[in-house]
VOBA-1610 file (N, C-alpha, C; in pm, whole numbers, padded with zeros to 5 digits, always signed):
BEGIN
Met+08410+06472+11636Met+08395+06605+11577Met+08419+06597+11426Lys+08331+06660+11351Lys+08342+06658+11205Lys+08362+06800+11154Val+08465+06818+11073Val+08500+06948+11017Val+08479+06942+10865Leu+08410+07041+10812Leu+08383+07047+10669Leu+08461+07161+10605Ile+08531+07132+10497Ile+08586+07237+10411Ile+08484+07258+10300Ala+08419+07373+10298Ala+08318+07403+10196Ala+08370+07517+10109Thr+08419+07483+09991Thr+08483+07583+09906Thr+08436+07573+09761Asp+08360+07672+09719Asp+08323+07683+09579Asp+08450+07695+09494Lys+08545+07779+09542Lys+08678+07789+09480Lys+08774+07713+09572Pro+08812+07593+09537Pro+08886+07507+09629Pro+09023+07561+09669Phe+09067+07518+09786Phe+09206+07536+09826Phe+09294+07452+09733Ala+09421+07490+09723Ala+09518+07406+09655Ala+09530+07274+09731Lys+09569+07168+09661Lys+09579+07035+09724Lys+09674+07038+09843Val+09786+07110+09830Val+09881+07114+09941Val+09819+07180+10063Ala+09728+07276+10042Ala+09659+07340+10154Ala+09562+07242+10219Val+09486+07170+10136Val+09393+07070+10189Val+09468+06963+10268Asp+09583+06921+10217Asp+09664+06821+10288Asp+09709+06875+10424Gly+09747+07003+10427Gly+09788+07064+10553Gly+09673+07075+10652Ile+09555+07111+10602Ile+09436+07118+10687Ile+09404+06980+10743Arg+09406+06880+10655Arg+09374+06743+10697Arg+09468+06696+10808Lys+09595+06729+10793Lys+09694+06688+10894Lys+09660+06747+11030Glu+09625+06876+11033Glu+09590+06942+11159Glu+09464+06883+11220Ile+09362+06863+11136Ile+09232+06815+11184Ile+09241+06671+11234Glu+09306+06585+11157Glu+09312+06444+11195Glu+09406+06420+11312Ala+09508+06506+11325Ala+09599+06494+11441Ala+09525+06521+11572Ala+09418+06600+11562Ala+09337+06630+11681Ala+09231+06524+11706Gly+09223+06424+11616Gly+09126+06318+11632Gly+08991+06349+11570Phe+08985+06451+11486Phe+08861+06490+11421Phe+08852+06430+11281Glu+08731+06430+11227Glu+08706+06383+11091Glu+08699+06503+10997Leu+08754+06488+10876Leu+08749+06596+10777Leu+08663+06554+10658Ala+08574+06643+10617Ala+08491+06623+10498Ala+08516+06737+10400Leu+08500+06707+10271Leu+08526+06805+10165Leu+08403+06828+10079Leu+08371+06956+10054Leu+08272+06994+09954Leu+08337+07101+09867Glu+08379+07061+09748Glu+08451+07152+09659Glu+08375+07172+09528Lys+08388+07294+09473Lys+08329+07326+09342Lys+08180+07294+09335Tyr+08110+07317+09445Tyr+07966+07290+09443Tyr+07895+07397+09359Thr+07784+07359+09300Thr+07715+07447+09205Thr+07578+07494+09253Glu+07527+07430+09359Glu+07395+07467+09410Glu+07400+07479+09562Lys+07322+07572+09615Lys+07320+07593+09759Lys+07275+07468+09833Gln+07185+07390+09773Gln+07134+07270+09839Gln+07246+07173+09871Gln+07349+07170+09788Gln+07464+07084+09815Gln+07532+07125+09946Leu+07543+07256+09967Leu+07602+07306+10091Leu+07511+07275+10209Leu+07381+07295+10193Leu+07286+07268+10301Leu+07291+07121+10342Asp+07303+07032+10245Asp+07312+06889+10276Asp+07443+06856+10347Ala+07551+06920+10303Ala+07684+06887+10357Ala+07703+06933+10501Val+07633+07040+10542Val+07654+07094+10677Val+07567+07025+10782Ala+07478+06935+10741Ala+07377+06880+10831Ala+07435+06819+10958Asp+07552+06755+10949Asp+07606+06685+11066Asp+07745+06731+11107Val+07785+06853+11066Val+07921+06897+11096Val+07926+06987+11220Asp+08040+06984+11286Asp+08063+07067+11405Asp+08136+07196+11371Ala+08209+07196+11258Ala+08290+07312+11221Ala+08298+07322+11069Ile+08309+07445+11021Ile+08317+07469+10877Ile+08433+07564+10848Ile+08511+07530+10747Ile+08613+07620+10693Ile+08566+07665+10556Ile+08564+07796+10532Ile+08519+07851+10405Ile+08620+07951+10352Arg+08599+07990+10227Arg+08674+08101+10169Arg+08575+08216+10145Ser+08530+08235+10021Ser+08432+08340+09994Ser+08289+08286+09994Asp+08271+08166+10043Asp+08141+08101+10043Asp+08043+08169+10140Ile+07915+08168+10103Ile+07813+08237+10182Ile+07758+08146+10291Ile+07775+08190+10414Ile+07715+08119+10527Ile+07608+08211+10586Asp+07485+08189+10540Asp+07374+08274+10583Asp+07290+08203+10688Ala+07177+08264+10725Ala+07091+08208+10830Ala+07039+08070+10792Glu+07011+08049+10663Glu+06960+07919+10618Glu+07064+07809+10637Val+07189+07840+10605Val+07296+07742+10622Val+07317+07711+10770Ile+07318+07815+10851Ile+07339+07797+10995Ile+07226+07714+11056Lys+07103+07738+11012Lys+06988+07660+11061Lys+06999+07514+11022Ala+07052+07488+10902Ala+07066+07351+10854Ala+07176+07274+10927Ala+07270+07346+10985Ala+07384+07284+11053Ala+07355+07270+11202Lys+07282+07168+11237Lys+07230+07153+11374Lys+07341+07140+11479Asn+07455+07085+11441Asn+07563+07062+11538Asn+07672+07169+11533Leu+07652+07270+11451Leu+07759+07366+11422Leu+07802+07445+11545Lys+07933+07451+11565Lys+07990+07525+11677Lys+08077+07641+11632Ile+08142+07627+11515Ile+08235+07730+11470Ile+08245+07733+11318Val+08254+07855+11263Val+08283+07878+11122Val+08410+07961+11116Val+08505+07919+11035Val+08627+08000+11016Val+08638+08038+10869Arg+08644+08166+10846Arg+08666+08220+10713Arg+08817+08229+10691Ala+08870+08150+10598Ala+09013+08151+10570Ala+09046+08276+10490Gly+09078+08381+10561Gly+09103+08513+10502Gly+09067+08619+10603Ala+09081+08745+10562Ala+09056+08855+10656Ala+08910+08897+10658Gly+08849+08915+10540Gly+08711+08963+10533Gly+08614+08854+10572Tyr+08503+08891+10638Tyr+08406+08791+10680Tyr+08262+08840+10658Asp+08244+08933+10562Asp+08110+08984+10534Asp+08025+08882+10460Asn+08081+08767+10426Asn+08004+08658+10364Asn+07941+08565+10468Val+07958+08598+10595Val+07897+08520+10703Val+07795+08607+10777Asp+07676+08553+10801Asp+07573+08625+10874Asp+07606+08617+11024Leu+07671+08720+11075Leu+07717+08718+11214Leu+07601+08717+11312Glu+07495+08789+11279Glu+07380+08795+11370Glu+07316+08657+11384Ala+07297+08590+11272Ala+07237+08456+11276Ala+07328+08359+11350Ala+07459+08371+11328Ala+07554+08283+11397Ala+07549+08305+11547Thr+07547+08429+11588Thr+07544+08460+11731Thr+07417+08407+11796Lys+07303+08424+11728Lys+07176+08374+11782Lys+07178+08222+11798Ala+07251+08156+11708Ala+07258+08009+11713Ala+07370+07959+11803Gly+07445+08052+11863Gly+07555+08012+11950Gly+07677+07962+11876Val+07692+08008+11751Val+07804+07965+11666Val+07913+08071+11668Cys+08034+08030+11694Cys+08150+08120+11691Cys+08194+08139+11546Val+08224+08264+11508Val+08276+08294+11376Val+08414+08357+11392Met+08510+08305+11315Met+08646+08360+11318Met+08693+08389+11176Asn+08791+08476+11165Asn+08867+08493+11040Asn+09011+08455+11068Thr+09097+08468+10967Thr+09240+08436+10986Thr+09323+08558+10947Pro+09318+08664+11027Pro+09384+08789+10989Pro+09534+08772+10971Gly+09586+08839+10869Gly+09730+08842+10847Gly+09783+08734+10755Gln+09708+08627+10734Gln+09761+08515+10656Gln+09773+08549+10507Asn+09686+08637+10457Asn+09690+08674+10316Asn+09755+08810+10293Ser+09802+08872+10398Ser+09839+09014+10391Ser+09950+09045+10292Asn+10054+08965+10292Asn+10164+08993+10199Asn+10120+08974+10055Ala+10038+08872+10031Ala+09991+08846+09895Ala+09911+08966+09842Val+09822+09019+09926Val+09742+09134+09884Val+09831+09256+09862Ala+09924+09278+09953Ala+10012+09394+09942Ala+10097+09388+09815Glu+10147+09271+09781Glu+10225+09260+09657Glu+10139+09289+09535Leu+10013+09244+09538Leu+09924+09272+09426Leu+09900+09422+09410Val+09892+09494+09522Val+09876+09641+09516Val+09980+09701+09423Phe+10104+09658+09439Phe+10212+09718+09361Phe+10214+09666+09217Gly+10168+09542+09198Gly+10152+09494+09061Gly+10052+09579+08985Leu+09940+09610+09050Leu+09837+09694+08987Leu+09887+09837+08967Leu+09960+09889+09066Leu+10008+10027+09056Leu+10108+10046+08943Val+10204+09956+08932Val+10303+09969+08825Val+10234+09960+08689Tyr+10139+09869+08679Tyr+10061+09855+08555Tyr+09989+09986+08521Ala+09932+10050+08623Ala+09856+10173+08601Ala+09946+10290+08563Ile+10054+10310+08637Ile+10134+10430+08612Ile+10220+10417+08486Arg+10235+10293+08435Arg+10301+10273+08306Arg+10199+10267+08191Asn+10082+10326+08219Asn+09976+10338+08116Asn+09935+10203+08060Phe+09925+10104+08150Phe+09878+09971+08114Phe+09962+09909+08002Tyr+10090+09946+08003Tyr+10188+09891+07907Tyr+10143+09909+07762Asn+10091+10029+07734Asn+10041+10055+07597Asn+10148+10114+07505Gly+10271+10119+07553Gly+10379+10169+07468Gly+10411+10315+07486Thr+10329+10387+07561Thr+10354+10530+07584Thr+10435+10550+07711Ser+10488+10670+07728Ser+10571+10702+07844Ser+10485+10716+07969Gly+10521+10644+08074Gly+10447+10652+08199Gly+10523+10732+08303Thr+10507+10693+08428Thr+10576+10760+08537Thr+10628+10655+08635Glu+10687+10699+08747Glu+10748+10608+08844Glu+10684+10623+08981Leu+10698+10520+09062Leu+10648+10525+09198Leu+10744+10601+09291Lys+10870+10599+09261Lys+10969+10665+09346Lys+10936+10814+09362Gly+10932+10858+09485Gly+10905+10998+09514Gly+10757+11034+09521Lys+10670+10941+09484Lys+10526+10968+09492Lys+10478+10955+09636Lys+10369+11025+09666Lys+10309+11019+09798Lys+10200+10912+09799Leu+10222+10808+09878Leu+10128+10697+09888Leu+10045+10713+10014Gly+09913+10707+09998Gly+09822+10712+10112Gly+09761+10575+10137Ile+09779+10523+10257Ile+09724+10392+10294Ile+09598+10417+10376His+09483+10380+10320His+09355+10405+10387His+09316+10280+10465Ala+09349+10282+10593Ala+09332+10175+10693Ala+09465+10101+10709Tyr+09515+10105+10831Tyr+09650+10055+10857Tyr+09646+09926+10938Gly+09586+09822+10877Gly+09584+09690+10939Gly+09698+09605+10888Asn+09677+09474+10885Asn+09782+09382+10842Asn+09828+09409+10699Val+09731+09429+10608Val+09768+09455+10469Val+09834+09591+10457Gly+09776+09691+10522Gly+09832+09826+10516Gly+09976+09832+10560Arg+10009+09757+10665Arg+10148+09756+10715Arg+10242+09692+10613Asn+10195+09588+10546Asn+10276+09526+10441Asn+10293+09617+10321Val+10189+09691+10287Val+10198+09789+10179Val+10304+09894+10213Ala+10304+09942+10337Ala+10404+10040+10378Ala+10545+09984+10367Arg+10561+09859+10409Arg+10694+09795+10402Arg+10745+09790+10258Ile+10660+09748+10166Ile+10701+09737+10026Ile+10723+09875+09965Ala+10640+09971+10002Ala+10651+10107+09946Ala+10786+10170+09978Lys+10843+10135+10093Lys+10976+10189+10128Lys+11079+10146+10026Gly+11066+10025+09975Gly+11160+09977+09874Gly+11150+10052+09743Phe+11032+10106+09715Phe+11013+10187+09595Phe+11056+10331+09614Gly+11089+10368+09737Gly+11130+10505+09763Gly+11014+10602+09767Met+10899+10557+09812Met+10780+10642+09819Met+10773+10714+09954Asp+10701+10826+09956Asp+10667+10895+10080Asp+10534+10836+10127Ile+10530+10788+10250Ile+10416+10706+10292Ile+10336+10776+10401Tyr+10205+10784+10376Tyr+10109+10843+10469Tyr+09999+10740+10496Ala+09929+10759+10607Ala+09818+10667+10636Ala+09714+10736+10721Phe+09591+10687+10708Phe+09483+10727+10797Phe+09407+10603+10839Asp+09386+10590+10969Asp+09306+10482+11024Asp+09238+10535+11149Ala+09105+10536+11146Ala+09030+10592+11258Ala+09047+10511+11386Tyr+09094+10387+11375Tyr+09100+10299+11492Tyr+09242+10261+11534Ala+09341+10293+11453Ala+09480+10259+11488Ala+09550+10382+11546Pro+09622+10366+11656Pro+09695+10479+11714Pro+09799+10534+11615Ala+09814+10665+11615Ala+09913+10728+11526Ala+10053+10674+11554Ser+10080+10637+11679Ser+10213+10588+11716Ser+10248+10459+11642Val+10149+10376+11611Val+10174+10251+11539Val+10229+10282+11401Met+10166+10380+11334Met+10211+10419+11200Met+10347+10488+11206Glu+10362+10579+11300Glu+10485+10656+11311Glu+10604+10567+11344Asn+10581+10462+11423Asn+10689+10367+11454Asn+10737+10293+11330Asp+10651+10285+11229Asp+10686+10221+11102Asp+10741+10320+11000Gly+10762+10444+11042Gly+10813+10545+10950Gly+10706+10599+10856Val+10580+10589+10898Val+10467+10635+10818Val+10410+10761+10882Val+10374+10860+10800Val+10315+10984+10851Val+10166+10959+10875Ala+10122+10974+10999Ala+09982+10953+11034Ala+09904+11083+11014Leu+09799+11076+10933Leu+09714+11193+10908Leu+09584+11181+10985Gly+09519+11295+11004Gly+09405+11300+11096Gly+09268+11277+11037Ser+09258+11268+10905Ser+09127+11248+10844Ser+09140+11187+10706Glu+09030+11131+10658Glu+09026+11079+10521Glu+09052+11192+10423Lys+08988+11305+10444Lys+09001+11417+10352Lys+09147+11461+10339Glu+09217+11466+10450Glu+09357+11506+10447Glu+09442+11405+10371Leu+09411+11278+10389Leu+09486+11173+10319Leu+09468+11186+10168Tyr+09345+11205+10125Tyr+09317+11212+09981Tyr+09369+11342+09921Phe+09370+11447+09999Phe+09422+11575+09952Phe+09575+11571+09937Thr+09641+11495+10025Thr+09787+11493+10032Thr+09851+11400+09929Cys+09785+11289+09900Cys+09854+11178+09833Cys+09824+11165+09683Asp+09928+11128+09608Asp+09914+11102+09464Asp+09844+10970+09438Ile+09865+10875+09529Ile+09813+10739+09515Ile+09748+10699+09647Ile+09629+10641+09637Ile+09562+10588+09756Ile+09543+10438+09739Ser+09580+10363+09844Ser+09557+10220+09847Ser+09452+10191+09954Leu+09338+10134+09912Leu+09225+10110+10002Leu+09237+09977+10075His+09217+09981+10206His+09219+09858+10287His+09111+09859+10394Ile+09005+09936+10371Ile+08897+09943+10468Ile+08801+09824+10450Pro+08741+09775+10559Pro+08643+09668+10547Pro+08509+09723+10499Ala+08421+09634+10457Ala+08286+09675+10417Ala+08195+09670+10541Thr+08168+09787+10596Thr+08080+09797+10713Thr+07970+09897+10680Ala+07874+09910+10770Ala+07767+10008+10750Ala+07824+10148+10733Glu+07933+10174+10801Glu+07996+10305+10798Glu+08073+10329+10668Thr+08135+10224+10614Thr+08225+10244+10499Thr+08162+10216+10363Lys+08052+10144+10360Lys+07992+10111+10230Lys+07955+10237+10153Gly+08005+10248+10030Gly+07977+10365+09947Gly+08051+10491+09988Ser+08144+10478+10083Ser+08211+10598+10136Ser+08317+10655+10043Ile+08365+10575+09947Ile+08461+10627+09850Ile+08377+10686+09736Asn+08349+10814+09750Asn+08250+10880+09665Asn+08309+11002+09595Tyr+08227+11070+09521Tyr+08270+11186+09442Tyr+08337+11292+09529Glu+08273+11323+09641Glu+08323+11429+09729Glu+08463+11396+09782Leu+08482+11272+09827Leu+08612+11234+09882Leu+08719+11230+09774Leu+08688+11169+09661Leu+08785+11157+09552Leu+08824+11293+09495Ser+08734+11389+09504Ser+08760+11522+09448Ser+08876+11593+09517Asn+08915+11543+09633Asn+09029+11602+09704Asn+09163+11561+09642Met+09165+11458+09559Met+09292+11405+09510Met+09357+11494+09405Pro+09490+11503+09406Pro+09561+11591+09312Pro+09557+11539+09168Lys+09598+11621+09077Lys+09601+11584+08935Lys+09693+11463+08914Gly+09649+11371+08829Gly+09728+11252+08800Gly+09716+11144+08905Ala+09615+11153+08991Ala+09601+11059+09103Ala+09561+10919+09056Val+09593+10821+09141Val+09557+10681+09117Val+09494+10625+09244Leu+09384+10552+09228Leu+09322+10479+09339Leu+09334+10330+09309Val+09384+10253+09406Val+09389+10107+09391Val+09306+10046+09503Asn+09214+09958+09465Asn+09123+09897+09561Asn+09141+09746+09564Thr+09203+09697+09671Thr+09211+09552+09694Thr+09134+09517+09821Ala+09043+09606+09859Ala+08966+09586+09982Ala+08834+09516+09952Arg+08729+09595+09933Arg+08596+09540+09910Arg+08524+09622+09804Lys+08445+09555+09722Lys+08366+09620+09617Lys+08270+09723+09677Glu+08209+09687+09791Glu+08100+09767+09846Glu+08143+09904+09896Val+08272+09925+09921Val+08315+10055+09973Val+08315+10164+09866Ile+08310+10123+09740Ile+08308+10219+09630Ile+08164+10257+09595Asn+08136+10387+09587Asn+08009+10434+09532Asn+08027+10432+09381Glu+07979+10328+09316Glu+08012+10304+09175Glu+07956+10411+09082Ala+07835+10458+09110Ala+07776+10562+09025Ala+07858+10690+09035Glu+07902+10723+09156Glu+07980+10845+09174Glu+08123+10829+09123Met+08173+10706+09120Met+08304+10683+09059Met+08298+10717+08911Val+08192+10677+08843Val+08175+10712+08701Val+08170+10863+08684Lys+08090+10926+08766Lys+08077+11072+08760Lys+08213+11140+08781Phe+08290+11090+08878Phe+08420+11150+08907Phe+08517+11130+08791Met+08520+11010+08737Met+08614+10983+08628Met+08576+11060+08501Glu+08449+11087+08484Glu+08407+11171+08371Glu+08457+11314+08388Ser+08463+11359+08513Ser+08506+11497+08540Ser+08657+11511+08552Arg+08728+11397+08568Arg+08873+11401+08591Arg+08945+11305+08495Pro+08971+11349+08372Pro+09038+11263+08274Pro+09181+11226+08310Asp+09234+11284+08418Asp+09370+11253+08462Asp+09374+11138+08563Phe+09259+11092+08610Phe+09250+10998+08722Phe+09243+10853+08672Lys+09309+10761+08746Lys+09307+10619+08713Lys+09255+10538+08832Tyr+09184+10431+08799Tyr+09131+10342+08901Tyr+09163+10198+08864Val+09230+10127+08956Val+09263+09986+08934Val+09219+09905+09055Thr+09172+09783+09030Thr+09114+09703+09138Thr+09120+09555+09105Asp+09113+09473+09209Asp+09101+09328+09186Asp+08961+09281+09222Ile+08866+09374+09224Ile+08727+09341+09254Ile+08640+09395+09141Leu+08584+09307+09062Leu+08506+09348+08946Leu+08386+09432+08988Pro+08379+09558+08944Pro+08265+09642+08981Pro+08135+09592+08918Gly+08024+09629+08978Gly+07895+09594+08922Gly+07870+09661+08789Asn+07936+09776+08768Asn+07922+09851+08643Asn+08048+09840+08557His+08108+09722+08560His+08234+09700+08488His+08223+09735+08339Ala+08115+09692+08275Ala+08101+09716+08131Ala+08101+09865+08100Glu+08031+09942+08182Glu+08028+10087+08162Glu+08166+10148+08186Met+08233+10105+08292Met+08367+10156+08322Met+08463+10125+08207Gln+08456+10003+08158Gln+08545+09961+08050Gln+08518+10042+07923Glu+08392+10064+07893Glu+08354+10137+07773Glu+08398+10283+07779Lys+08380+10344+07895Lys+08407+10488+07907Lys+08553+10520+07940Phe+08619+10432+08012Phe+08751+10467+08067Phe+08856+10360+08042Ala+08853+10297+07928Ala+08941+10184+07900Ala+09088+10217+07921Ala+09127+10341+07896Ala+09267+10380+07908Ala+09306+10418+08051Arg+09206+10419+08142Arg+09235+10465+08279Arg+09178+10374+08387Tyr+09126+10261+08346Tyr+09060+10171+08440Tyr+09098+10027+08410Phe+09118+09950+08519Phe+09145+09807+08502Phe+09090+09731+08623Ser+09026+09617+08595Ser+08985+09525+08701Ser+09018+09383+08659Thr+09065+09304+08756Thr+09080+09161+08730Thr+08941+09097+08722Pro+08928+08984+08656Pro+08796+08920+08642Pro+08737+08873+08775Lys+08823+08838+08871Lys+08776+08797+09003Lys+08877+08844+09107Lys+08840+08834+09234Lys+08927+08883+09340Lys+09056+08803+09343Met+09169+08874+09335Met+09298+08808+09317Met+09393+08826+09435Gly+09356+08909+09532Gly+09450+08944+09638Gly+09513+08826+09709Ala+09432+08726+09743Ala+09482+08611+09818Ala+09517+08493+09729Gln+09516+08514+09599Gln+09538+08403+09506Gln+09686+08376+09482Thr+09753+08333+09589Thr+09889+08282+09578Thr+09895+08149+09651Ala+09989+08066+09613Ala+10003+07937+09679Ala+10031+07954+09828Glu+10114+08052+09860Glu+10153+08073+09999Glu+10035+08118+10085Ala+09957+08214+10034Ala+09842+08264+10109Ala+09738+08155+10126Asn+09717+08078+10021Asn+09622+07968+10022Asn+09654+07870+10133Ile+09779+07832+10141Ile+09824+07736+10243Ile+09816+07797+10382Asn+09868+07919+10397Asn+09872+07984+10528Asn+09734+07999+10590Ala+09639+08050+10509Ala+09505+08078+10561Ala+09432+07947+10594Gly+09447+07847+10509Gly+09379+07720+10534Gly+09427+07651+10659Ile+09558+07645+10675Ile+09614+07578+10794Ile+09583+07658+10920Ala+09586+07790+10911Ala+09550+07873+11026Ala+09405+07847+11067Ala+09316+07833+10968Ala+09175+07805+10998Ala+09161+07672+11072Ala+09233+07571+11026Ala+09228+07440+11091Ala+09280+07449+11235Gln+09390+07519+11254Gln+09449+07533+11387Gln+09354+07607+11482Gln+09284+07706+11428Gln+09191+07783+11512Gln+09070+07698+11553Ile+09024+07612+11463Ile+08914+07521+11497Ile+08957+07425+11607Val+09073+07367+11593Val+09124+07274+11694Val+09139+07345+11828Gly+09197+07464+11827Gly+09216+07540+11950Gly+09084+07577+12017Phe+08984+07609+11935Phe+08854+07646+11990Phe+08784+07526+12052Ile+08782+07414+11980Ile+08709+07296+12028Ile+08778+07231+12148Leu+08910+07223+12144Leu+08981+07155+12252Leu+09008+07245+12372Asn+09033+07374+12346Asn+09077+07463+12454Asn+08990+07586+12475Gly+08887+07603+12392Gly+08804+07721+12406Gly+08870+07850+12363Asp+08973+07841+12279Asp+09048+07959+12234Asp+08962+08039+12135Glu+08931+08165+12169Glu+08848+08250+12085Glu+08923+08374+12035Lys+09054+08364+12022Lys+09136+08482+11992Lys+09090+08559+11868Phe+09049+08491+11764Phe+09014+08559+11639Phe+08863+08563+11615Arg+08787+08551+11722Arg+08640+08558+11711Arg+08596+08696+11664Val+08498+08700+11574Val+08451+08828+11519Val+08304+08854+11547Asn+08239+08765+11620Asn+08097+08788+11655Asn+08073+08775+11805
//
């Protein structure tokens, strides 16, 4: 069995060493494709592999077709919209993610961005505090639960909405469960986004929804770029000079946002949520363990297709 790590943005060496240990202990071969610059390099590398570990790399129908022996793809991280699930399913390829491995890293970044925003981007003027503010967590998965945990330390009032999580899960964590997106945005001073990019959610953070937020509101997005209706975000920020938006996902209209709202908008140059040594190691080793479990024992616990 041959396992390929295909990473345009490589894992840290310690993570690769951990992956290698898991793979070779199972009697499998490990191959590396790092910092590749052309898709053809990926197509060539997958030709004889049984399993692939990726990060944000694109595994589309062409890649799956080129990988004649492919049995499993594991996305080291929570999101998996960079994998063509339909093509994988048609080819009999299992696709997994590694939920929870990056969750604390993303949650900590939420608060790094929030403190930066409410202190007016450290421009020397008087800002405000998180203590006593109403925080709304939009989607209460692994990251959302970590956000709630950290928010308690700041002394925030914590609310959440998740169409798929039972209210009891949130309430057991001391979080107030609300019944709709509109109610969450109407109630909370700060919203932290953790929804996936699906047909239902793409573009759903729009002018109408944001208009429910109170004066001085802040939106932080460490989820996905696609969930924001970028044109309507501009329209909303033009109409609400009190509103701030911070994210670790560079918008497609970043230049316009920067030009118009420099004092109320910030984005990191690239996605930063999982960019910690700990998350890097955790997600990579989990991916390796899931491949071994799938090939040797048929374990499909984290299958997403």
